[in-house]
C-alpha positions in Angstrom: 36.1 37.3 4.0 38.6 39.4 1.8 37.0 42.1 -0.3 38.5 40.1 -3.7 36.1 37.5 -2.7 33.6 39.6 -1.4 34.2 41.5 -5.4 34.4 37.7 -7.0 31.0 36.9 -5.0 28.6 40.0 -5.7 29.7 39.5 -10.1 28.4 35.9 -9.6 25.3 37.1 -7.4 23.9 39.9 -9.9 24.8 37.6 -12.7 25.8 40.9 -14.0 29.3 39.8 -16.1 29.6 43.7 -17.3 29.9 45.9 -14.6 32.9 47.5 -14.1 34.6 47.3 -11.2 34.0 50.7 -9.8 29.7 49.6 -9.8 31.0 46.5 -7.8 32.7 48.8 -5.5 29.5 50.6 -4.8 27.7 47.7 -4.7 30.0 46.6 -2.0 29.2 49.3 0.0 25.9 49.3 0.2 26.2 45.6 1.3 28.7 46.2 4.1 25.7 48.9 5.0 23.0 46.2 5.2 25.2 44.0 6.9 26.0 46.6 9.8 22.0 47.5 10.1 20.7 43.8 9.9 22.2 41.5 12.6 21.5 37.9 10.8 23.5 34.9 10.7 22.5 33.1 7.9 21.7 34.3 3.8 17.8 34.8 4.1 16.4 34.0 0.3 13.1 35.7 -0.2 10.7 33.0 -0.1 7.0 32.2 0.9 6.1 29.5 3.5 6.3 26.7 1.4 9.5 27.5 0.3 10.8 28.5 3.3 9.7 24.9 4.7 11.5 23.0 1.6 14.7 25.1 2.4 14.3 23.6 6.3 14.5 19.9 5.0 16.7 20.6 1.9 19.0 23.3 3.0 22.1 22.2 4.9 23.4 24.5 7.8 25.3 27.5 6.8 28.9 28.0 7.9 29.1 31.4 10.3 31.6 34.1 8.7 32.2 37.3 9.5 30.5 38.7 7.4 26.7 38.2 7.1 24.4 40.0 5.4 20.8 40.1 3.3 20.8 39.9 -0.2 17.3 38.7 -0.9 17.5 41.9 -3.5 19.8 41.0 -5.5 19.9 36.9 -6.1 17.7 36.2 -9.1 16.7 32.5 -8.2 16.0 30.6 -5.3 17.8 27.3 -7.0 21.1 28.2 -5.5 22.2 27.9 -1.7 25.9 29.0 -0.6 27.6 27.4 1.4 31.4 28.9 3.3 34.2 27.2 3.3 37.3 29.1 4.7 35.7 32.3 4.3 34.9 32.0 0.9 31.3 31.7 -0.8 30.8 28.2 -2.6 27.5 28.3 -4.5 25.7 25.3 -5.3 22.1 23.7 -6.6 19.4 23.3 -4.5 18.5 19.4 -4.7 16.0 19.0 -7.2 12.4 18.8 -5.8 10.5 15.2 -5.8 7.4 16.2 -4.6 5.0 18.4 -5.6 2.8 19.8 -2.7 3.7 21.2 0.8 1.0 21.0 3.1 0.9 24.3 5.3 -0.2 24.5 9.1 -2.7 27.0 8.1 -4.8 25.4 5.9 -2.8 21.8 5.9 -5.4 19.3 4.2 -7.7 19.0 1.2 -11.5 17.6 2.1 -11.9 14.1 1.5 -12.6 13.4 -2.2 -15.4 10.5 -3.1 -16.6 8.9 -6.3 -19.8 11.1 -7.3 -22.2 8.0 -6.8 -21.7 8.1 -3.3 -23.8 8.8 -0.8 -22.0 10.5 2.5 -23.7 11.5 5.3 -22.2 14.5 7.2 -21.2 13.3 10.4 -17.5 13.6 11.7 -16.7 10.0 13.3 -13.7 9.9 15.7 -13.2 7.4 18.3 -11.4 7.7 21.1 -8.2 5.3 21.7 -8.7 3.0 24.9 -7.0 0.3 26.3 -8.3 -2.2 28.3 -7.3 -2.8 31.4 -6.7 -6.4 30.7 -5.6 -8.5 27.8 -9.2 -9.5 26.2 -9.5 -13.4 25.7 -10.7 -15.5 22.5 -14.2 -16.9 22.4 -14.0 -20.4 23.1 -16.5 -22.7 21.0 -18.8 -24.9 22.6 -19.6 -27.1 19.6 -23.5 -25.9 20.1 -23.3 -22.6 18.0 -26.0 -22.5 15.4 -25.2 -22.0 11.4 -28.5 -20.4 10.6 -29.1 -20.7 6.5 -29.8 -17.5 5.2 -33.4 -16.3 4.4 -33.2 -13.4 2.0 -34.9 -10.2 1.6 -38.0 -12.2 0.2 -39.3 -13.9 3.5 -37.4 -11.0 5.6 -37.9 -7.3 6.4 -35.4 -4.9 4.9 -34.4 -2.3 7.3 -31.6 -0.9 5.8 -30.4 -0.5 2.3 -28.1 1.7 0.3 -26.8 1.7 -3.1 -23.7 -0.1 -4.6 -22.5 3.0 -5.6 -21.4 1.0 -9.1 -24.0 3.1 -11.4 -21.0 2.9 -14.0 -18.7 -0.1 -14.0 -15.4 1.8 -13.6 -14.4 5.0 -11.9 -15.4 8.2 -13.4 -14.8 11.0 -11.5 -14.8 12.4 -7.6 -15.4 15.6 -5.7 -15.4 16.3 -1.8 -18.4 15.0 -0.1 -19.7 12.1 -2.7 -22.6 12.7 -4.3 -24.4 16.3 -5.3 -27.9 14.8 -5.2 -30.0 14.7 -2.1 -29.1 12.1 0.8 -31.9 9.5 0.4 -32.9 7.4 3.6 -31.4 4.1 3.4 -33.5 3.3 6.5 -36.8 1.3 6.2 -40.1 1.0 8.4 -40.8 -2.3 9.7 -43.7 -4.2 8.5 -45.4 -4.5 11.7 -45.1 -1.4 14.2 -45.1 -3.6 17.1 -41.9 -5.4 15.1 -38.8 -3.3 17.1 -35.9 -3.1 14.4 -32.4 -1.7 14.6 -31.3 1.6 12.8 -28.5 0.6 10.7 -26.1 3.4 8.7 -22.7 2.8 7.5 -22.2 6.4 5.0 -19.7 7.7 6.1 -15.8 7.3 5.6 -14.3 3.5 5.8 -18.3 2.4 6.0 -18.6 -1.1 4.8 -22.4 -2.3 5.0 -24.8 -2.6 2.0 -27.7 -3.7 3.4 -29.6 -5.3 6.4 -32.3 -7.6 6.9 -34.7 -8.5 10.0 -35.4 -12.4 9.6 -36.9 -12.6 13.4 -37.9 -10.6 16.0 -34.0 -10.1 17.2 -31.7 -11.3 14.1 -30.3 -9.7 11.1 -28.8 -10.6 7.7 -26.1 -8.7 6.6 -24.7 -7.9 3.6 -21.0 -6.1 2.9 -20.6 -3.9 -0.4 -17.6 -5.8 -2.7 -14.8 -3.4 -3.1 -16.0 -0.8 -5.3 -16.0 -1.6 -9.3 -15.1 -5.4 -8.3 -17.4 -8.6 -7.7 -15.3 -10.1 -5.1 -13.3 -9.2 -1.5 -16.2 -8.7 0.8 -14.2 -8.5 4.7 -13.8 -5.6 6.5 -17.1 -4.4 8.1 -17.5 -1.2 9.8 -21.5 0.1 10.6 -23.5 2.0 13.4 -26.2 0.7 14.9 -28.9 2.7 17.2 -32.3 2.2 18.8 -31.1 -0.7 20.7 -32.7 -2.4 24.0 -30.6 -3.2 26.6 -29.8 -7.3 27.8 -31.8 -8.5 24.6 -29.6 -10.9 23.0 -29.4 -9.7 19.2 -28.1 -11.9 16.5 -26.3 -10.6 13.5 -25.5 -12.8 10.4 -23.0 -11.8 7.4 -24.1 -13.8 4.5 -21.6 -13.0 1.7 -18.1 -13.6 3.0 -15.8 -14.9 0.2 -12.8 -16.9 1.9 -13.0 -20.0 2.9 -11.6 -19.9 6.1 -10.7 -17.3 8.8 -9.4 -16.3 12.2 -13.3 -16.4 13.5 -12.7 -20.1 13.3 -9.8 -19.7 16.0 -11.9 -17.7 18.1 -11.6 -14.0 17.3 -14.0 -11.5 18.1 -15.4 -8.8 16.5 -15.1 -5.2 17.7 -17.7 -3.0 19.8 -17.6 0.7 20.3 -20.4 2.8 22.8 -20.9 6.2 22.5 -22.1 6.1 26.1 -19.2 4.0 27.3 -16.7 6.4 26.0 -18.7 9.5 27.3 -19.4 8.2 30.5 -16.8 5.4 31.0 -14.1 6.6 28.8 -14.1 3.2 27.1 -13.2 3.1 24.0 -13.4 -0.3 21.2 -13.1 -3.8 23.1 -14.1 -7.8 22.1 -17.4 -8.7 22.0 -19.8 -11.2 20.8 -20.7 -15.1 21.8 -22.2 -18.0 19.9 -19.4 -17.1 16.8 -19.2 -19.4 14.4 -17.7 -19.0 10.4 -19.3 -21.9 7.9 -19.9 -22.6 4.1 -23.5 -21.0 4.0 -24.4 -23.2 0.4 -25.0 -20.5 -1.5 -23.3 -19.4 -4.5 -22.3 -16.1 -6.7 -21.1 -16.0 -10.4 -20.5 -19.6 -9.0 -18.3 -18.8 -6.3 -19.4 -20.3 -2.4 -20.0 -18.0 -0.3 -19.6 -17.7 3.5 -20.7 -16.9 6.4 -20.1 -15.0 9.9 -22.6 -15.5 12.8 -22.4 -14.2 16.2 -24.9 -12.9 18.9 -24.3 -9.6 21.1 -25.8 -7.8 24.1 -25.6 -4.3 24.1 -24.8 -2.4 27.0 -27.3 0.5 27.3 -30.3 1.1 26.0 -31.0 3.5 23.0 -27.4 3.5 22.6 -25.5 4.5 19.1 -22.9 1.8 18.7 -20.2 0.9 15.9 -19.2 -2.8 14.9 -16.2 -3.8 13.0 -14.0 -6.3 11.7 -10.9 -4.5 13.3 -10.1 -1.0 15.0 -10.9 1.6 11.9 -7.9 4.2 11.0 -9.3 6.3 8.3 -7.7 8.7 5.9 -9.3 11.4 8.3 -7.1 10.0 11.5 -4.1 10.3 9.5 -4.4 13.8 8.5 -5.2 14.6 11.6 -2.0 13.0 13.0 0.2 14.6 10.3 -1.5 17.9 11.5 -0.4 17.4 15.0 3.2 16.3 13.8 3.1 19.9 11.5 2.0 22.0 14.9 4.3 20.7 17.4 7.7 22.4 16.5 10.0 19.8 18.4 8.7 16.8 15.7 8.4 19.0 12.9 11.7 19.5 12.8 12.9 16.3 12.3 9.4 15.2 10.2 8.9 17.0 6.5 5.6 16.2 5.5 5.1 15.9 1.6 2.4 15.0 -0.9 4.1 12.1 -3.1 1.0 12.3 -5.5 -2.6 12.4 -6.0 -4.9 9.2 -5.8 -7.2 8.1 -8.3 -9.9 10.2 -6.8 -7.2 13.3 -6.2 -6.8 12.4 -2.5 -3.2 13.0 -1.5 -0.8 10.3 -0.9 1.4 11.9 2.0 5.4 10.9 2.2 7.1 11.7 5.5 10.9 12.5 5.4 12.1 11.6 8.9 15.9 12.6 9.7 17.9 14.6 12.2 19.3 18.0 10.7 22.9 17.2 9.3 26.1 20.0 9.4 26.5 19.9 5.7 25.1 18.4 2.7 27.9 15.6 2.4 27.0 14.7 5.6 23.6 14.0 4.4 24.5 12.6 1.3 26.2 9.8 3.4 22.9 8.8 5.6 21.4 5.3 4.3 18.4 5.2 4.1 15.4 2.8 5.6 12.0 3.1 3.4 8.7 1.7 5.1 4.9 2.2 4.2 1.3 0.9 5.2 -2.8 0.3 4.0 -1.7 -0.8 0.1 -4.5 -2.6 1.5 -7.7 -0.3 2.8 -9.3 -3.0 5.2 -6.1 -3.9 6.5 -6.5 -1.4 9.5 -3.6 -2.9 12.2 -1.1 -1.7 9.8 -1.6 2.0 10.3 -1.9 1.4 13.9 1.7 -0.2 13.6 2.8 3.0 11.4 1.3 5.4 14.0 3.8 3.4 16.9 6.3 3.4 14.6 6.1 7.3 13.9 5.6 7.7 17.4 8.9 6.3 18.5 11.0 7.4 15.6 9.5 11.4 16.5 9.9 10.9 20.4 12.6 12.2 22.8 14.5 9.1 23.7 18.0 8.2 22.9 17.3 5.7 20.7 14.9 7.7 18.4 17.4 10.3 18.4 20.0 7.6 17.1 18.1 6.2 14.7 17.5 9.9 12.8 21.5 10.5 13.5 22.0 7.2 11.8 19.2 7.2 8.8 17.2 9.2 6.3 13.3 7.7 7.1 10.5 7.7 4.0 7.6 6.6 4.9 4.4 6.4 3.0 1.7 5.8 5.9 -1.2 5.3 3.2 -0.6 4.0 0.1 -4.1 3.6 -1.2 -6.4 6.2 0.5 -9.5 5.9 -1.8 -9.7 2.5 -0.6 -9.6 3.1 2.9 -12.1 6.2 2.2 -14.9 3.9 0.3 -14.0 1.1 2.9 -12.4 -1.4 0.5 -10.8 -4.2 2.0 -8.5 -4.8 -0.8 -8.5 -3.0 -3.8 -8.3 1.0 -5.2 -10.8 2.7 -7.5 -9.2 0.7 -10.4 -11.0 -2.1 -9.3 -7.3 -3.7 -8.6 -5.3 -5.0 -5.8 -1.8 -2.4 -5.9 0.3 -4.7 -4.1 0.3 -6.8 -7.6 1.1 -3.8 -9.4 4.1 -2.2 -8.5 5.7 -3.4 -11.9 2.9 -2.0 -13.6 3.9 1.2 -16.2 0.4 2.9 -16.1 1.1 5.8 -14.1 -2.3 7.4 -14.4 -4.5 4.0 -13.1 -2.2 3.1 -10.1 -0.4 6.4 -9.0 0.3 5.4 -5.7 2.2 2.7 -6.2 4.0 3.9 -9.4 5.2 7.5 -7.5 6.8 5.0 -4.6 8.9 2.7 -6.7 9.9 5.6 -9.0 10.9 7.4 -5.2 12.5 4.1 -4.2 14.5 4.2 -7.4 15.9 7.7 -7.0 16.5 7.6 -3.6 19.0 4.5 -4.5 20.5 5.8 -7.1 21.7 8.7 -4.2 22.5 6.5 -1.2 22.0 3.0 -0.1 18.6 1.6 0.9 19.1 -0.9 4.3 15.9 -2.1 4.6 12.1 -2.0 2.5 9.1 -2.7 4.9 5.0 -3.1 4.1 3.0 -3.0 7.0 -0.1 -5.5 6.4 -2.9 -7.6 8.1 -3.8 -11.3 7.8 -7.2 -12.7 8.4 -6.0 -16.3 8.6 -2.6 -17.0 10.7 -2.4 -15.3 14.5 1.1 -13.5 15.6 3.1 -11.1 13.7 5.3 -12.3 10.9 7.5 -11.6 7.9 7.4 -12.7 4.8 11.4 -12.1 2.7 12.9 -12.5 -0.3 15.7 -15.4 -0.6 18.7 -14.6 -2.4 18.9 -18.4 -4.5 21.3 -17.4 -6.9 24.6 -16.2 -3.7 24.7 -19.1 -1.3 26.9 -16.5 0.9 23.6 -14.5 1.7 21.3 -17.2 2.4 20.6 -16.5 5.6 21.0 -12.6 5.6 17.4 -12.0 4.8 16.4 -14.1 7.6 18.1 -11.9 10.6 16.3 -8.9 11.0 12.7 -11.1 11.4 14.6 -13.2 14.0 16.4 -10.3 15.5 12.1 -9.2 15.9 11.3 -12.5 17.0 13.4 -12.1 20.0 12.3 -8.4 20.8 8.5 -9.2 20.9 8.7 -13.0 22.3 5.3 -13.0 22.6 3.8 -11.5 19.6 6.4 -11.7 16.8 6.7 -15.5 15.5 9.6 -16.1 13.7 8.4 -20.2 12.7 5.1 -18.8 10.7 8.1 -16.1 8.6 8.0 -17.4 5.0 11.1 -16.4 2.3 10.2 -18.1 -0.8 9.7 -16.0 -4.5 6.6 -17.1 -5.5 5.7 -16.2 -8.9 2.0 -15.2 -8.6 3.5 -12.5 -6.0 6.1 -11.1 -8.2 4.0 -7.9 -8.5 4.1 -7.1 -4.7 6.4 -4.0 -3.5 8.3 -6.8 -0.8 9.8 -8.5 -4.7 9.8 -5.3 -6.9 11.8 -3.6 -4.5 13.9 -6.2 -3.9 14.3 -6.7 -7.7 15.6 -2.8 -7.6 18.2 -3.5 -5.0 17.1 -3.5 -1.8 18.7 -6.9 0.1 16.3 -6.8 3.0 13.1 -6.4 1.7 9.6 -7.4 4.0 6.3 -7.4 4.5 5.1 -8.0 7.9 2.1 -9.3 8.6 -0.3 -8.4 11.8 -2.9 -10.6 12.8 -6.6 -9.7 12.7 -6.5 -11.5 15.8 -4.0 -12.1 18.4 -0.9 -13.8 20.2 -0.6 -17.8 20.8 3.0 -17.1 22.0 4.1 -16.7 25.5 2.4 -14.9 28.5 -0.2 -13.5 25.9 -1.2 -17.3 24.5 -4.9 -17.0 23.5 -5.6 -13.2 23.3 -6.4 -10.4 21.3 -3.9 -7.9 20.2 -5.0 -4.0 21.3 -4.4 -0.7 19.5 -1.7 -0.6 22.4 -0.4 -3.9 21.2 -0.3 -3.2 17.5 1.2 0.3 17.9 4.2 -1.5 20.3 5.4 -3.5 17.5 6.5 -0.2 15.7 8.6 0.2 18.9 9.7 -2.8 18.6 10.7 -2.6 15.2 12.6 0.4 15.7 14.7 -1.4 18.6 15.2 -3.9 15.8 16.6 -1.6 13.2 19.3 -0.5 15.8 20.5 -4.0 16.5 20.2 -4.6 12.9 22.5 -2.1 11.8 24.7 -1.9 15.2 28.0 -1.3 14.6 29.2 -4.2 16.9 27.9 -7.1 15.0 27.6 -9.5 17.5 23.9 -10.3 18.0 23.8 -10.6 14.0 26.2 -13.3 14.3 24.6 -15.0 17.1 21.5 -14.8 14.9 23.3 -16.5 12.0 24.0 -19.2 14.4 21.2 -20.1 15.4 19.5 -19.4 11.9 22.1 -22.3 10.5 20.7 -24.9 13.2 17.5 -24.1 12.5 17.7 -24.6 9.6 19.2 -28.3 9.6 16.3 -29.1 11.8 14.2 -28.3 9.0 16.0 -29.9 6.1 16.7 -32.7 8.9 12.6 -33.3 9.0 12.0 -32.8 5.4 14.8 -35.0 3.7 15.2 -37.2 6.7 19.5 -37.1 7.1 21.7 -34.9 8.3 23.2 -31.9 5.9 26.9 -30.1 6.9 26.6 -28.1 4.0 23.8 -25.4 3.2 25.4 -24.4 0.2 23.1 -25.3 -2.8 19.7 -26.0 -0.4 17.6 -23.5 -1.3 13.7 -22.4 0.1 11.8 -24.3 -2.6 12.8 -27.7 -0.7 12.2 -26.9 2.7 9.1 -24.3 2.8 5.4 -24.4 1.6 4.3 -21.5 0.3 2.6 -18.5 2.2 -0.7 -18.7 3.2 -1.6 -15.3 2.2 -4.3 -13.9 -0.1 -4.6 -14.6 -3.8 -5.4 -11.8 -5.7 -4.6 -13.1 -8.5 -7.7 -12.0 -9.4 -7.5 -8.7 -8.9 -4.3 -8.8 -11.1 -4.5 -6.7 -14.9 -5.5 -3.8 -16.3 -7.9 -1.1 -14.3 -11.5 -2.1 -15.2 -11.9 1.1 -16.8 -9.0 0.6 -19.4 -10.9 -3.0 -19.9 -14.0 -0.7 -20.1 -13.2 1.2 -23.0 -14.6 0.7 -26.6 -11.9 3.0 -27.8 -8.6 1.4 -26.6 -5.4 2.0 -27.8 -2.8 -0.4 -29.3 0.8 -1.3 -27.7 3.0 0.8 -29.6 5.6 -1.4 -31.1 9.3 -1.0 -31.8 10.3 0.1 -35.4 12.3 -3.7 -35.3 9.0 -5.2 -34.0 7.2 -3.5 -36.5 9.4 -4.7 -39.3 10.0 -8.2 -37.9 5.7 -8.1 -37.8 5.8 -6.6 -41.5 7.8 -10.0 -42.8 6.0 -12.3 -41.3 2.8 -10.9 -43.2 4.6 -10.9 -46.6 5.9 -14.7 -46.1 2.5 -15.4 -44.8 0.7 -13.7 -48.2 3.3 -15.6 -50.4 2.6 -18.9 -48.7 -1.0 -18.0 -49.0 -0.6 -17.6 -53.0 1.4 -20.5 -53.6 -1.1 -22.7 -51.8 -4.0 -21.5 -53.4 -2.4 -21.8 -57.1 -1.4 -25.1 -56.5 -4.8 -26.0 -55.4 -5.9 -24.1 -58.7 -3.6 -25.9 -60.9 -4.5 -29.4 -59.6 -8.2 -28.4 -60.1 -7.2 -27.2 -63.3 -4.9 -30.9 -64.3 -7.2 -33.0 -63.1 -9.8 -33.9 -65.6 -6.8 -33.9 -68.2 -5.3 -37.1 -66.2 -8.6 -38.8 -65.6 -9.8 -38.6 -69.6 -5.7 -40.0 -70.4 -6.4 -43.0 -67.6 -10.3 -43.4 -69.7 -8.1 -43.5 -72.7 -5.6 -45.9 -71.4 -2.7 -43.8 -72.6 -1.3 -42.9 -69.3 2.2 -43.1 -69.7 5.6 -41.5 -68.8 4.7 -39.1 -71.8 1.8 -38.4 -70.1 3.1 -38.0 -66.6 5.4 -35.8 -67.6 2.6 -33.3 -69.8 1.0 -33.3 -66.5 4.5 -31.9 -64.8 4.8 -29.6 -67.2 1.4 -28.3 -66.8 1.4 -28.1 -63.0 4.9 -26.1 -63.0 3.5 -24.0 -65.8 0.9 -22.8 -63.9 2.7 -22.4 -60.7 5.5 -20.3 -62.6 2.8 -18.3 -64.0 1.3 -17.5 -60.3 
């Protein structure tokens, strides 16, 4: 770098336009001395560990020039970065920060925050990952399964009962560890000392069991807690059992489920985790239970029918500690533990930056990961396209988190495909959208008492911060670069296999099949798990607030929800078997494979898929219409697709419950144009009312005159004219 260039740079960096040339020359000598004494290859700015982490993400690699120096004592701002082109320093502004918190390796994560009403035990629960040696088969019903009628606590013996944790009708505040009060005992003694009872517990992270009633020697009725601050959504269960006897057949019956159908009718089994088996054999979660039946139990709550799930179980060990769950648990602490491992591993941390997108309603961090390969310069980074992936907007759909972990493990790995993905794309990943719901053991809602996946259009940032900030992040991303694909990982309680819901562009016939290419490729990469025939592409009005449709309307053409069953597969060699944790994680690997196929510069695979999709669509139309169709233009999915059979959360739409219960709600602010129009309408309504009242008053006054004239027999043109004049004068006066 020449001396003139160096002098010019020094003027700029010091911000001292009034310095004389002589002063600059002396400063040049000082910097040259620093250059000679310090052997560095990049400009080093003064920064804390937090700032240095941010620089690693935002600052492209600097060109190595002839001169290398340290200017930390001279630069007055950290917002400027220096690029060197041809030896000349080119200053530019650092990209603005989208996020406001950066976890550090020394103290990466805060404690888990609970609503203050929740009682929480101190036990830290962590389950080992384990893969069964063989796929676990579905339960085959015999037709002789019992359907127990609910007995109730009046005739039974309450052995476990906790507070519903809803002393108020809406969320108020939170703290780490939940309630400050003394932890109450939730276990009750048996009425008879000779009657052995199981010990239950669910006051831990993601746990859900409100009450257990012993209705027989080894029979128990279980009641699940509704999603907090709601009166519905009972599906997810996860609790601990101890004090059992080995070789004894216990029966468990959940009596307050609210869905009319379930995969338990199709052979799905509950999950069991034994601490003794984990310690002695290295075994983790496995499918267990017999005599499984899902049925309507003829009870009601608020006019809605209730359903029961019953099953029998033999525990493998005496006095063991076991856990029962609806699906493989994945807690907020599990996510923090995984992210800490990523941050602590230099090889993975080089490609992945962990930030905090926002805080949830309870104050828990919503993390966002940026995964990409380092770029040679900022222009190369700008040219990269983006992919957005999210999960766990519904807290009880834990299978989405396992798919997400598989996706991240592949993406942060050292395989050539992973390197190619990182070099091609910038990935924005939100692994847990609803941490509050996950913490308290909800199935569907956040602490606002609402389904977040129906509120992506909401303007209530403080009530729905997780989805509000996610949508805004995507909007900013779209302003910077093309977003190739958006996908939200979910779980499905009524259908087997893995499948996708997409968005069909009915206005543009040339794109009629484009949204189906990625799901079809997924079905070819995971033939024994992914079902293309279960995919739907119809946009329903009731789903307009979902992430899939909102992101599609923002401009992401390939916008999907990927649904994974709680059960298993009905395809290929895996037909009739449950999904394991490894199966769920493998869907994350297949998602990455499919993304490479989908964005391959050689579009041969895509062309083959389009041809196959055209043939499949004609086949479906022929079934529906009973005739052949040559031209697909003008035909929409409304003609051939039934509505999706996903969960209906219309009852969870609308304002959050804390706003519905506030007595001092603020009125909706209207625009000036709307206020003027309302004033004009009010004035017109007021004048019409005045005229109406005056006419009635005039008629009331004139009617006696008309009656007198009629009795005197003098009704004539003159009398009618006189009556009309009186009416006119009265109206004019009014």
